[in-house]
FILUM-774194 format. One record per atom (N, C-alpha, C): residue number from 1; residue in one letter; atom name; x, y, z. Coordinates in steps of 0.001 Angstrom, whole numbers, plus 500000, padded with zeros to 6 digits. Layout:
N
NUM/A/CA/X/Y/Z
...
//
This chain:
217
1/M/N/668069/306848/187056
1/M/CA/666667/306667/186706
1/M/C/666374/307531/185492
2/H/N/665913/306929/184390
2/H/CA/665671/307655/183148
2/H/C/664243/307433/182667
3/D/N/663685/308467/182026
3/D/CA/662420/308356/181279
3/D/C/661240/307919/182144
4/F/N/661226/308312/183417
4/F/CA/660114/307885/184270
4/F/C/659014/308937/184198
5/S/N/657838/308545/183716
5/S/CA/656736/309472/183493
5/S/C/655853/309591/184725
6/I/N/655479/310838/185031
6/I/CA/654516/311089/186104
6/I/C/653466/312072/185593
7/S/N/652308/312040/186221
7/S/CA/651231/312957/185865
7/S/C/651471/314326/186499
8/L/N/650648/315301/186118
8/L/CA/650752/316634/186722
8/L/C/650592/316596/188230
9/D/N/649784/315655/188728
9/D/CA/649579/315548/190170
9/D/C/650495/314504/190807
10/G/N/651548/314098/190110
10/G/CA/652626/313333/190722
10/G/C/652476/311832/190765
11/F/N/651505/311269/190034
11/F/CA/651316/309822/190047
11/F/C/652137/309159/188942
12/G/N/652836/308073/189307
12/G/CA/653641/307343/188349
12/G/C/652908/306184/187713
13/T/N/651745/305854/188228
13/T/CA/650872/304855/187627
13/T/C/649481/305057/188201
14/G/N/648512/304411/187597
14/G/CA/647143/304595/188044
14/G/C/646753/303630/189149
15/E/N/645467/303556/189383
15/E/CA/644902/302664/190396
15/E/C/644281/301457/189707
16/G/N/644316/300310/190386
16/G/CA/643686/299113/189839
16/G/C/644556/298364/188858
17/L/N/645834/298164/189204
17/L/CA/646761/297457/188321
17/L/C/646397/295978/188247
18/T/N/646385/295456/187028
18/T/CA/646157/294031/186804
18/T/C/647105/293570/185700
19/Q/N/647128/292280/185448
19/Q/CA/647970/291759/184374
19/Q/C/647523/292311/183024
20/D/N/646230/292523/182857
20/D/CA/645716/293055/181599
20/D/C/645832/294571/181523
21/Q/N/645853/295241/182678
21/Q/CA/645970/296693/182744
21/Q/C/647155/297062/183642
22/P/N/648401/296962/183131
22/P/CA/649574/297132/183984
22/P/C/649734/298532/184565
23/F/N/649037/299530/184013
23/F/CA/649086/300881/184570
23/F/C/647737/301312/185134
24/G/N/646848/300342/185349
24/G/CA/645565/300635/185946
24/G/C/644743/301595/185105
25/H/N/644012/302485/185780
25/H/CA/643106/303372/185053
25/H/C/643859/304413/184224
26/A/N/645186/304542/184430
26/A/CA/645972/305472/183623
26/A/C/646117/305009/182185
27/G/N/645954/303703/181945
27/G/CA/646152/303182/180601
27/G/C/647555/303504/180099
28/Q/N/647654/303952/178868
28/Q/CA/648953/304308/178270
28/Q/C/649183/305815/178239
29/R/N/648343/306585/178946
29/R/CA/648423/308041/178824
29/R/C/649762/308606/179282
30/L/N/650402/307957/180263
30/L/CA/651688/308466/180746
30/L/C/652830/308175/179779
31/H/N/652625/307280/178825
31/H/CA/653733/306822/177987
31/H/C/653519/307061/176501
32/E/N/652421/307711/176133
32/E/CA/652169/307969/174724
32/E/C/653280/308804/174100
33/W/N/653825/309756/174859
33/W/CA/654901/310599/174333
33/W/C/656096/309744/173917
34/M/N/656443/308736/174764
34/M/CA/657611/307896/174494
34/M/C/657388/307026/173268
35/F/N/656211/306427/173161
35/F/CA/655964/305505/172062
35/F/C/655625/306224/170761
36/S/N/655695/307569/170790
36/S/CA/655617/308343/169551
36/S/C/656999/308608/168969
37/T/N/658053/308407/169769
37/T/CA/659412/308665/169292
37/T/C/659912/307500/168442
38/A/N/660980/307758/167683
38/A/CA/661552/306707/166843
38/A/C/662042/305534/167683
39/T/N/662720/305828/168800
39/T/CA/663211/304749/169664
39/T/C/662061/304003/170310
40/G/N/661059/304741/170765
40/G/CA/659899/304106/171386
40/G/C/659165/303191/170427
41/R/N/659001/303632/169179
41/R/CA/658331/302788/168185
41/R/C/659178/301567/167845
42/A/N/660496/301752/167830
42/A/CA/661366/300608/167563
42/A/C/661240/299555/168651
43/M/N/661024/299977/169908
43/M/CA/660808/299023/170999
43/M/C/659588/298150/170744
44/L/N/658621/298697/170008
44/L/CA/657395/297967/169695
44/L/C/657482/297252/168356
45/G/N/658671/297284/167738
45/G/CA/658846/296631/166461
45/G/C/658252/297402/165304
46/R/N/658129/298733/165452
46/R/CA/657532/299563/164414
46/R/C/658553/300572/163900
47/G/N/658321/301074/162697
47/G/CA/659177/302093/162125
47/G/C/658620/303484/162345
48/G/N/659350/304478/161837
48/G/CA/658896/305852/161938
48/G/C/659103/306412/163329
49/G/N/658351/307454/163651
49/G/CA/658448/308071/164962
49/G/C/659065/309464/164908
50/T/N/658848/310222/165954
50/T/CA/659297/311609/166014
50/T/C/660776/311698/166356
51/R/N/661349/312860/166038
51/R/CA/662719/313183/166413
51/R/C/662672/314336/167414
52/G/N/663796/315011/167638
52/G/CA/663804/316132/168548
52/G/C/664199/315734/169961
53/V/N/663843/316579/170938
53/V/CA/664296/316394/172323
53/V/C/663763/315106/172921
54/D/N/662469/314814/172722
54/D/CA/661904/313582/173280
54/D/C/662693/312370/172805
55/E/N/662935/312299/171500
55/E/CA/663668/311163/170940
55/E/C/665094/311116/171462
56/A/N/665763/312272/171537
56/A/CA/667155/312291/171990
56/A/C/667282/311755/173406
57/L/N/666349/312117/174277
57/L/CA/666431/311681/175667
57/L/C/666077/310207/175818
58/V/N/665110/309720/175053
58/V/CA/664788/308293/175108
58/V/C/665954/307474/174566
59/A/N/666539/307926/173465
59/A/CA/667622/307168/172832
59/A/C/668841/307061/173729
60/R/N/669114/308088/174528
60/R/CA/670327/308065/175354
60/R/C/670141/307242/176627
61/S/N/668901/306863/176939
61/S/CA/668618/306304/178262
61/S/C/669266/304953/178502
62/R/N/669628/304216/177433
62/R/CA/670249/302903/177613
62/R/C/671758/302941/177427
63/H/N/672304/304101/177092
63/H/CA/673741/304192/176862
63/H/C/674506/304047/178172
64/G/N/675511/303188/178182
64/G/CA/676372/303057/179350
64/G/C/675760/302306/180511
65/I/N/674651/301604/180290
65/I/CA/673980/300861/181361
65/I/C/674481/299416/181369
66/G/N/674932/298955/182540
66/G/CA/675445/297600/182659
66/G/C/674567/296669/183453
67/A/N/673573/297213/184163
67/A/CA/672639/296387/184938
67/A/C/671397/297206/185239
68/E/N/670294/296521/185454
68/E/CA/668991/297140/185718
68/E/C/668461/296616/187046
69/I/N/667770/297490/187785
69/I/CA/667046/297084/188988
69/I/C/665576/297448/188787
70/M/N/664688/296525/189102
70/M/CA/663265/296832/189036
70/M/C/662528/296108/190155
71/G/N/661374/296646/190505
71/G/CA/660512/295982/191464
71/G/C/659729/294862/190811
72/L/N/659192/293981/191635
72/L/CA/658447/292840/191108
72/L/C/657270/293285/190260
73/R/N/656600/294372/190662
73/R/CA/655389/294776/189958
73/R/C/655667/295535/188674
74/K/N/656928/295810/188382
74/K/CA/657247/296200/187009
74/K/C/657408/294953/186147
75/F/N/657936/293897/186733
75/F/CA/658092/292644/186004
75/F/C/656739/291980/185765
76/H/N/655849/292102/186745
76/H/CA/654511/291500/186622
76/H/C/653555/292237/187555
77/T/N/652521/292877/186991
77/T/CA/651640/293708/187808
77/T/C/650409/292981/188325
78/G/N/650225/291737/187984
78/G/CA/649094/291008/188533
78/G/C/649225/290833/190036
79/T/N/648125/290567/190692
79/T/CA/648139/290373/192136
79/T/C/648576/288951/192474
80/G/N/649056/288771/193706
80/G/CA/649433/287445/194162
80/G/C/650823/287049/193709
81/P/N/651204/285797/193955
81/P/CA/652544/285306/193593
81/P/C/652791/285383/192094
82/L/N/654048/285424/191734
82/L/CA/654449/285453/190330
82/L/C/654121/284108/189687
83/P/N/653391/284083/188570
83/P/CA/653088/282808/187903
83/P/C/654376/282107/187461
84/D/N/654407/280799/187563
84/D/CA/655601/280033/187224
84/D/C/656014/280211/185768
85/D/N/655048/280441/184886
85/D/CA/655359/280522/183454
85/D/C/655545/281955/182967
86/W/N/655533/282948/183869
86/W/CA/655640/284345/183449
86/W/C/657103/284701/183203
87/R/N/657384/285285/181995
87/R/CA/658749/285637/181608
87/R/C/658890/287128/181290
88/G/N/657955/287929/181795
88/G/CA/658032/289371/181588
88/G/C/657171/289849/180437
89/W/N/657091/291178/180320
89/W/CA/656232/291817/179326
89/W/C/656870/291922/177953
90/W/N/658156/291662/177837
90/W/CA/658941/292146/176708
90/W/C/659252/291078/175671
91/G/N/658654/289905/175762
91/G/CA/658949/288842/174813
91/G/C/660265/288159/175139
92/E/N/660730/287324/174224
92/E/CA/661921/286523/174485
92/E/C/663223/287296/174299
93/D/N/663160/288513/173758
93/D/CA/664351/289341/173584
93/D/C/664079/290710/174202
94/P/N/664129/290828/175535
94/P/CA/663806/292084/176202
94/P/C/664775/293202/175825
95/P/N/664402/294472/176021
95/P/CA/665229/295592/175567
95/P/C/666410/295907/176471
96/F/N/666639/295150/177538
96/F/CA/667663/295518/178514
96/F/C/669072/295120/178068
97/G/N/669261/293870/177666
97/G/CA/670565/293413/177230
97/G/C/671595/293375/178337
98/T/N/671148/293256/179583
98/T/CA/672021/293263/180759
98/T/C/671437/292331/181813
99/P/N/672176/292050/182900
99/P/CA/671540/291437/184061
99/P/C/670472/292379/184624
100/V/N/669331/291825/185000
100/V/CA/668234/292600/185591
100/V/C/667916/292003/186952
101/L/N/668003/292816/187982
101/L/CA/667667/292386/189341
101/L/C/666215/292742/189619
102/V/N/665391/291724/189805
102/V/CA/663982/291916/190153
102/V/C/663848/291712/191655
103/L/N/663438/292763/192357
103/L/CA/663334/292703/193817
103/L/C/662016/292055/194219
104/T/N/662116/290998/195004
104/T/CA/660931/290253/195405
104/T/C/661171/289600/196755
105/H/N/660101/289418/197517
105/H/CA/660211/288704/198793
105/H/C/660177/287187/198588
106/R/N/660011/286751/197351
106/R/CA/659969/285322/197047
106/R/C/660999/285012/195967
107/P/N/662271/284876/196343
107/P/CA/663319/284581/195352
107/P/C/663011/283313/194569
108/R/N/663529/283254/193358
108/R/CA/663340/282103/192481
108/R/C/664541/282021/191549
109/P/N/664712/280924/190805
109/P/CA/665873/280798/189915
109/P/C/665849/281870/188820
110/P/N/667024/282240/188310
110/P/CA/667089/283232/187229
110/P/C/666407/282731/185956
111/I/N/666014/283690/185114
111/I/CA/665459/283384/183798
111/I/C/666375/284020/182762
112/E/N/667008/283192/181939
112/E/CA/667904/283694/180909
112/E/C/667123/283904/179613
113/M/N/667253/285110/179064
113/M/CA/666527/285476/177858
113/M/C/667510/285703/176719
114/A/N/666985/286002/175528
114/A/CA/667835/286336/174393
114/A/C/668415/287739/174561
115/G/N/669484/288022/173810
115/G/CA/670027/289368/173755
115/G/C/670825/289808/174960
116/G/N/671181/288890/175842
116/G/CA/672004/289243/176988
116/G/C/671252/289575/178258
117/T/N/669925/289516/178230
117/T/CA/669127/289793/179431
117/T/C/668960/288534/180260
118/T/N/669260/288629/181559
118/T/CA/668929/287568/182508
118/T/C/668238/288203/183705
119/F/N/667056/287720/184049
119/F/CA/666318/288211/185205
119/F/C/666729/287419/186446
120/H/N/667165/288124/187482
120/H/CA/667545/287530/188758
120/H/C/666541/287986/189815
121/F/N/666016/287072/190601
121/F/CA/664945/287365/191550
121/F/C/665491/287216/192970
122/L/N/665723/288346/193643
122/L/CA/666364/288331/194950
122/L/C/665626/289249/195912
123/D/N/665750/288930/197193
123/D/CA/665144/289738/198262
123/D/C/666264/290534/198927
124/L/N/666443/291795/198517
124/L/CA/667532/292627/199015
124/L/C/667024/294034/199309
125/P/N/667527/294686/200355
125/P/CA/667231/296101/200573
125/P/C/667963/296947/199542
126/P/N/667597/298241/199379
126/P/CA/668174/299043/198295
126/P/C/669695/299062/198245
127/A/N/670381/299276/199361
127/A/CA/671841/299382/199329
127/A/C/672483/298076/198877
128/E/N/671966/296949/199350
128/E/CA/672516/295658/198941
128/E/C/672170/295350/197482
129/A/N/670981/295759/197047
129/A/CA/670611/295570/195645
129/A/C/671535/296369/194738
130/L/N/671851/297602/195137
130/L/CA/672759/298419/194345
130/L/C/674149/297805/194294
131/A/N/674622/297288/195414
131/A/CA/675940/296635/195430
131/A/C/675960/295431/194492
132/W/N/674895/294621/194527
132/W/CA/674800/293464/193618
132/W/C/674823/293936/192168
133/A/N/674031/294957/191855
133/A/CA/673918/295430/190481
133/A/C/675217/296078/190010
134/R/N/675902/296798/190883
134/R/CA/677191/297380/190505
134/R/C/678193/296296/190110
135/D/N/678208/295239/190884
135/D/CA/679118/294132/190577
135/D/C/678754/293511/189229
136/A/N/677454/293356/188977
136/A/CA/676994/292764/187718
136/A/C/677220/293696/186538
137/A/N/677284/295018/186788
137/A/CA/677369/296003/185707
137/A/C/678758/296098/185107
138/G/N/679762/295565/185768
138/G/CA/681105/295554/185208
138/G/C/681680/296931/184937
139/G/N/681450/297864/185841
139/G/CA/682012/299201/185693
139/G/C/681117/300191/184974
140/L/N/679993/299735/184420
140/L/CA/679037/300637/183788
140/L/C/678014/301112/184819
141/D/N/677086/301958/184389
141/D/CA/676087/302505/185300
141/D/C/674994/301482/185609
142/V/N/674309/301716/186706
142/V/CA/673141/300919/187105
142/V/C/671896/301775/186897
143/H/N/670906/301214/186218
143/H/CA/669641/301918/185993
143/H/C/668570/301351/186914
144/V/N/667913/302230/187670
144/V/CA/666777/301830/188499
144/V/C/665515/302123/187692
145/G/N/664818/301081/187300
145/G/CA/663757/301242/186327
145/G/C/662350/301422/186875
146/G/N/662113/301245/188151
146/G/CA/660755/301367/188667
146/G/C/660227/300037/189162
147/G/N/658974/299996/189557
147/G/CA/657968/301047/189533
147/G/C/658126/302070/190644
148/V/N/656969/302677/190987
148/V/CA/656969/303816/191890
148/V/C/657577/303467/193241
149/S/N/657179/302370/193862
149/S/CA/657668/302032/195200
149/S/C/659168/301774/195188
150/T/N/659687/301194/194112
150/T/CA/661129/300949/194008
150/T/C/661883/302259/193861
151/L/N/661413/303158/193010
151/L/CA/662060/304462/192871
151/L/C/662056/305212/194194
152/R/N/660915/305199/194869
152/R/CA/660819/305892/196157
152/R/C/661819/305325/197166
153/A/N/661973/304014/197184
153/A/CA/662882/303382/198138
153/A/C/664324/303806/197891
154/F/N/664736/303887/196618
154/F/CA/666108/304274/196310
154/F/C/666339/305766/196538
155/L/N/665345/306589/196261
155/L/CA/665464/308015/196563
155/L/C/665508/308251/198061
156/D/N/664673/307545/198799
156/D/CA/664645/307700/200255
156/D/C/665960/307260/200884
157/A/N/666603/306249/200289
157/A/CA/667885/305771/200797
157/A/C/669063/306601/200291
158/D/N/668792/307637/199494
158/D/CA/669830/308555/198993
158/D/C/670850/307821/198135
159/L/N/670357/307010/197185
159/L/CA/671219/306174/196357
159/L/C/671140/306518/194876
160/V/N/670703/307734/194559
160/V/CA/670486/308107/193158
160/V/C/671354/309302/192794
161/D/N/672085/309181/191683
161/D/CA/672893/310293/191171
161/D/C/672146/311118/190130
162/D/N/671440/310441/189226
162/D/CA/670793/311121/188097
162/D/C/669340/310663/187995
163/L/N/668441/311636/187936
163/L/CA/667013/311347/187852
163/L/C/666432/312135/186686
164/H/N/665815/311432/185747
164/H/CA/665149/312066/184609
164/H/C/663672/311701/184665
165/L/N/662857/312708/184981
165/L/CA/661412/312542/185047
165/L/C/660768/313233/183862
166/V/N/659627/312712/183436
166/V/CA/658871/313321/182347
166/V/C/657471/313620/182874
167/V/N/657157/314913/183004
167/V/CA/655857/315328/183521
167/V/C/654886/315415/182346
168/V/N/653872/314574/182382
168/V/CA/652911/314447/181281
168/V/C/651656/315241/181640
169/P/N/651096/316024/180712
169/P/CA/649959/316892/181041
169/P/C/648633/316148/181164
170/V/N/648578/315238/182121
170/V/CA/647335/314565/182480
170/V/C/647201/314590/183991
171/V/N/645975/314559/184473
171/V/CA/645689/314484/185909
171/V/C/645029/313140/186178
172/L/N/645695/312308/186982
172/L/CA/645166/310971/187264
172/L/C/644269/310939/188495
173/G/N/644580/311758/189497
173/G/CA/643731/311841/190674
173/G/C/643890/310728/191688
174/R/N/644411/309603/191268
174/R/CA/644585/308459/192160
174/R/C/645603/307506/191549
175/G/N/646148/306650/192389
175/G/CA/647157/305713/191937
175/G/C/648337/305692/192887
176/Q/N/649536/305565/192356
176/Q/CA/650749/305528/193168
176/Q/C/651537/306810/192924
177/R/N/651641/307637/193984
177/R/CA/652290/308937/193863
177/R/C/653777/308824/194206
178/L/N/654606/309494/193426
178/L/CA/656039/309384/193609
178/L/C/656558/310166/194806
179/W/N/656070/311378/195038
179/W/CA/656773/312308/195910
179/W/C/656429/312209/197387
180/D/N/655389/311511/197774
180/D/CA/654969/311502/199175
180/D/C/656112/311067/200089
181/G/N/656385/311868/201127
181/G/CA/657428/311536/202092
181/G/C/658825/311939/201682
182/L/N/658991/312561/200497
182/L/CA/660320/312935/200003
182/L/C/660524/314447/200032
183/E/N/659922/315102/200997
183/E/CA/660025/316558/201124
183/E/C/661491/317007/201198
184/G/N/661823/318044/200432
184/G/CA/663178/318584/200443
184/G/C/664149/317843/199546
185/L/N/663670/316868/198786
185/L/CA/664542/316079/197916
185/L/C/665351/316967/196978
186/E/N/664733/318048/196503
186/E/CA/665390/318887/195500
186/E/C/666679/319525/196005
187/R/N/666860/319603/197320
187/R/CA/668067/320231/197852
187/R/C/669321/319398/197598
188/R/N/669157/318129/197279
188/R/CA/670308/317269/196974
188/R/C/670794/317432/195534
189/F/N/669984/318056/194665
189/F/CA/670217/317994/193228
189/F/C/670266/319380/192589
190/D/N/670973/319459/191459
190/D/CA/670809/320563/190524
190/D/C/669685/320171/189578
191/V/N/668689/321045/189450
191/V/CA/667467/320707/188721
191/V/C/667350/321582/187471
192/E/N/667084/320952/186327
192/E/CA/666809/321656/185080
192/E/C/665548/321073/184466
193/Q/N/664885/321871/183635
193/Q/CA/663693/321365/182964
193/Q/C/663568/321991/181583
194/V/N/662943/321238/180671
194/V/CA/662705/321727/179322
194/V/C/661370/321170/178835
195/A/N/660552/322050/178260
195/A/CA/659282/321636/177661
195/A/C/659496/321324/176193
196/T/N/658716/320387/175664
196/T/CA/658854/319998/174262
196/T/C/657510/320125/173557
197/P/N/657511/320149/172212
197/P/CA/656252/320298/171474
197/P/C/655218/319215/171752
198/S/N/655644/318068/172245
198/S/CA/654685/317006/172558
198/S/C/653818/317354/173760
199/G/N/654203/318376/174522
199/G/CA/653439/318778/175696
199/G/C/654013/318297/177010
200/V/N/655034/317430/176971
200/V/CA/655639/316948/178208
200/V/C/656764/317888/178634
201/V/N/657129/317811/179909
201/V/CA/658248/318577/180450
201/V/C/659270/317583/181001
202/H/N/660489/317660/180494
202/H/CA/661566/316802/180974
202/H/C/662262/317505/182137
203/V/N/662328/316827/183268
203/V/CA/662990/317355/184455
203/V/C/664199/316470/184743
204/T/N/665381/317069/184734
204/T/CA/666599/316318/185057
204/T/C/667142/316818/186389
205/M/N/667516/315876/187238
205/M/CA/668038/316184/188570
205/M/C/669377/315469/188719
206/T/N/670450/316245/188907
206/T/CA/671805/315710/189006
206/T/C/672350/315986/190395
207/R/N/672785/314935/191069
207/R/CA/673296/315077/192435
207/R/C/674464/316052/192460
208/R/N/674427/316991/193394
208/R/CA/675479/317995/193492
208/R/C/676818/317371/193861
209/E/N/676824/316400/194784
209/E/CA/678073/315766/195205
209/E/C/678715/314978/194074
210/K/N/677912/314568/193068
210/K/CA/678448/313786/191957
210/K/C/679554/314551/191249
211/R/N/679400/315878/191160
211/R/CA/680379/316685/190451
211/R/C/681724/316705/191195
212/A/N/681689/316357/192471
212/A/CA/682940/316290/193253
212/A/C/683502/314879/193284
213/G/N/682884/313965/192510
213/G/CA/683422/312619/192386
213/G/C/682660/311544/193121
214/R/N/681588/311893/193859
214/R/CA/680826/310875/194588
214/R/C/679913/310156/193618
215/R/N/679890/308840/193636
215/R/CA/679054/308061/192736
215/R/C/678162/307116/193540
216/T/N/676902/307078/193148
216/T/CA/675984/306100/193749
216/T/C/675382/305265/192628
217/A/N/674171/305636/192163
217/A/CA/673544/304833/191094
217/A/C/673204/305699/189904
//
């Protein structure tokens, strides 16, 4: 899990998510730091952008990734069933360039996009989703992209090797909180953190067993 932004009070998104407001009342406040970097601006088809630690961590986040897992509400945050004509937020050439497993209780045929991205819609629990994604990744790493409920499910199932969180200096007060029910999670990981001039704090958590050769996601 890379580049996942949370507020000071632990929320990964706001309240009141809609198709027009995919992060609810949080707006873009959790992600302004990312879209100020050179890589973040390039994702939006723009030039320029900052360098330094923020940029280095965003730029490395796609290296070595062979498959992506995301929840349905990262693919589409509107309420109700997925619209038949919805092809994601990212245009016809999404930034993934890999198979993407979208977890949903209503499976549907895959959607093949430009640039090597294909969205697969399957109803699988975390361990089975990881097994599917590992097979699709062809020996590369699997990235769990969110949203909050998907990240929580994989952390609760103890299926994460590397976690990179970005604590943004805003207080949301409501929304979807990442940490509820995950008491003691830090005991599984070696934890480091670094603050940057943008005001965010990067927290990296590396599974201790990973150093002895155990691999999960």
